[in-house]
VEXDREN-2710 file (C-alpha; in Angstrom, 1 decimal):
% VEXDREN-2710
k/r/px/py/pz
1/MET/95.7/95.6/77.2
2/PRO/95.1/94.6/80.4
3/LYS/97.5/96.0/83.6
4/ASN/99.1/93.5/85.5
5/LYS/97.3/93.4/89.2
6/ALA/100.1/94.0/91.7
7/ILE/100.2/91.8/94.7
8/LEU/98.8/93.3/97.8
9/TYR/101.1/92.7/100.7
10/GLN/99.9/91.8/104.1
11/LYS/104.0/91.9/105.3
12/TYR/106.1/94.4/103.0
13/PRO/109.6/93.1/102.3
14/VAL/112.4/94.7/104.6
15/SER/114.2/95.9/101.8
16/SER/110.8/98.4/101.1
17/ILE/110.5/99.2/104.6
18/LEU/114.0/100.3/104.7
19/ILE/114.0/102.3/101.6
20/TYR/110.6/104.1/102.8
21/ASN/112.3/105.2/106.0
22/GLY/115.7/105.5/104.7
23/ALA/114.4/108.2/102.1
24/THR/112.0/109.7/105.3
25/PHE/115.2/109.8/107.7
26/LEU/117.6/111.2/105.1
27/HIS/115.1/114.0/103.6
28/PHE/114.3/114.8/107.4
29/VAL/118.1/115.1/108.6
30/LEU/119.4/116.8/105.5
31/GLY/116.5/119.3/105.8
32/GLY/117.3/120.1/108.9
33/ILE/121.0/120.2/108.5
34/GLY/120.1/122.4/105.6
35/ILE/118.2/125.0/107.7
36/ILE/120.9/125.1/110.2
37/LEU/123.9/125.7/107.8
38/GLY/121.6/127.8/105.3
39/TYR/120.9/130.6/108.3
40/ASP/124.3/130.2/110.2
41/SER/123.1/131.6/113.5
42/LEU/121.3/131.0/116.4
43/LEU/117.8/131.2/114.4
44/GLY/119.0/128.7/111.8
45/TYR/119.7/126.5/115.0
46/ILE/116.3/127.1/116.4
47/LEU/114.4/126.9/112.9
48/GLY/116.3/124.0/112.1
49/SER/116.0/122.2/115.3
50/VAL/111.9/122.9/115.2
51/TYR/111.6/121.5/111.8
52/LEU/113.7/118.4/113.0
53/VAL/111.1/117.7/116.1
54/PHE/108.1/118.9/113.8
55/ALA/109.0/116.3/110.7
56/PHE/109.8/113.2/112.8
57/GLY/107.2/113.8/115.6
58/GLU/104.6/114.1/112.7
59/MET/106.1/110.9/110.9
60/TYR/106.8/108.6/113.9
61/LEU/104.4/110.0/116.6
62/LEU/101.1/111.6/115.1
63/MET/100.9/108.9/112.2
64/PRO/100.9/105.8/114.9
65/LEU/98.5/107.9/117.2
66/LYS/96.2/109.1/114.4
67/VAL/96.1/107.4/111.2
68/CYS/97.4/104.1/111.9
69/PRO/94.9/103.0/114.4
70/ASN/92.1/103.2/111.3
71/CYS/93.9/101.5/108.7
72/VAL/93.8/97.8/107.7
73/TYR/97.1/97.1/108.5
74/TYR/96.8/97.7/112.3
75/LYS/93.6/95.1/112.5
76/LEU/95.4/92.4/110.2
77/ASP/97.3/89.5/111.7
78/ASN/101.1/89.1/111.2
79/SER/100.9/92.5/109.1
80/LEU/103.6/95.2/108.3
81/CYS/102.9/98.3/106.6
82/ILE/105.7/99.8/104.2
83/SER/106.6/102.6/107.2
84/GLY/106.4/99.7/110.1
85/LEU/104.3/102.1/111.8
86/ASN/101.1/99.9/112.4
87/ILE/103.8/97.8/114.9
88/ILE/104.6/101.1/116.8
89/SER/100.6/102.2/116.9
90/ARG/99.4/98.9/118.2
91/LYS/101.9/99.5/121.3
92/ILE/100.9/103.3/121.7
93/ALA/97.4/103.6/120.3
94/ARG/94.0/101.9/120.7
95/GLU/92.5/100.1/117.9
96/GLY/90.2/102.8/115.6
97/ASP/87.8/102.7/112.9
98/ILE/88.7/101.7/109.1
99/LYS/85.8/104.5/108.1
100/HIS/88.0/107.3/109.7
101/PHE/90.8/106.5/107.7
102/SER/90.2/109.0/105.2
103/ASN/90.1/111.3/107.4
104/ARG/93.9/111.8/107.1
105/ALA/93.3/113.9/104.3
106/ARG/90.4/116.0/105.6
107/GLY/91.1/119.5/107.0
108/LEU/93.9/122.4/107.1
109/PHE/96.1/120.4/109.6
110/CYS/95.2/116.8/108.3
111/SER/97.9/114.2/108.6
112/ASN/98.8/114.3/104.8
113/ASN/99.0/118.0/104.8
114/LEU/101.2/117.9/107.8
115/TYR/103.5/115.3/105.8
116/ILE/103.6/117.1/102.7
117/ALA/104.9/120.0/105.1
118/ALA/107.2/118.0/106.7
119/MET/108.6/117.2/102.8
120/VAL/108.2/120.9/101.4
121/ILE/109.4/123.2/104.5
122/PRO/113.3/122.5/103.9
123/ILE/113.0/123.3/100.4
124/ILE/111.0/126.5/101.1
125/ALA/113.4/127.3/104.0
126/ILE/116.7/126.7/101.8
127/ILE/116.1/128.7/98.7
128/PRO/116.1/131.8/100.5
129/ALA/119.2/131.1/102.8
130/LEU/120.9/130.1/99.6
131/ILE/120.4/133.6/98.2
132/VAL/121.6/135.0/101.4
133/ASN/124.3/132.5/102.2
134/PHE/125.8/130.9/98.9
135/SER/127.5/127.8/99.2
136/PHE/127.7/124.7/96.7
137/PHE/127.2/122.4/99.7
138/LEU/124.0/123.9/100.9
139/LEU/123.1/124.0/97.3
140/SER/124.0/120.2/97.1
141/ILE/121.7/119.8/100.3
142/LEU/118.8/121.1/98.2
143/VAL/119.3/119.3/95.3
144/VAL/119.6/115.8/97.0
145/ILE/116.4/116.8/99.0
146/LEU/114.5/117.3/96.2
147/GLY/115.9/113.9/94.3
148/LEU/114.7/112.6/97.6
149/LEU/111.3/113.9/97.1
150/ALA/110.8/113.0/93.3
151/PHE/112.2/109.8/94.4
152/ARG/109.5/109.2/96.7
153/PHE/106.7/110.5/94.3
154/LEU/107.7/108.5/91.3
155/PHE/109.3/105.5/92.6
156/ILE/108.5/104.6/96.3
157/PHE/105.0/105.5/96.3
158/THR/104.4/104.1/92.6
159/LYS/106.7/100.8/92.6
160/ILE/107.1/99.7/96.2
161/ALA/104.7/101.2/98.2
162/CYS/101.1/102.3/97.3
163/VAL/100.9/100.0/94.5
164/HIS/101.1/97.0/96.9
165/CYS/99.1/98.4/99.6
166/ARG/95.7/96.9/101.0
167/ALA/94.5/100.5/102.0
168/LYS/94.9/101.7/98.7
169/ASN/91.0/101.5/97.8
170/ILE/90.0/103.6/100.8
171/CYS/93.5/106.2/101.0
172/PRO/93.0/109.3/99.8
173/GLN/96.5/109.5/98.7
174/ALA/96.6/106.3/96.9
175/GLN/93.4/107.9/95.4
176/SER/95.0/111.0/94.2
177/MET/97.5/109.1/92.5
178/GLY/95.2/106.8/90.9
179/PHE/96.2/103.6/92.5
180/ASN/92.8/102.6/93.9
181/THR/91.3/101.0/90.7
END
């Protein structure tokens, strides 16, 4: 039985962009709050603040500067990618080369690894904090962050993002999830 081919979007629906960015924003903010509350000290404020700067900087500054210029959505007229970052990228970065798009997954500090780190750091940081400074509120934050991570991989990528992306045939992330076929 043949699989139905997904529609490739030139312009993602606003609802998809809001879900993607809303989940990202919530993940980062809850991660920062969880780190701050978990360590409940000057160290917690420092670690939480550094995490927030890293996570938001990686997603909303480094991606538009390093990844987006090489993406098909940068070049497509009247286009809007799942994150909407192609619009920001056009304003702050010069057009790159689509042949370099796969570089987003090359090297220890590549964009893909930094993206994953931004998602995983609060989980890794909150677990020891729970052991030392347990609270049901902090546990709830951790559970929500884990839920958001699962939601991202099981729903956002599979149902609203990667499956409809025009870059999925050259994207290492989409290839690793089997969406390039």
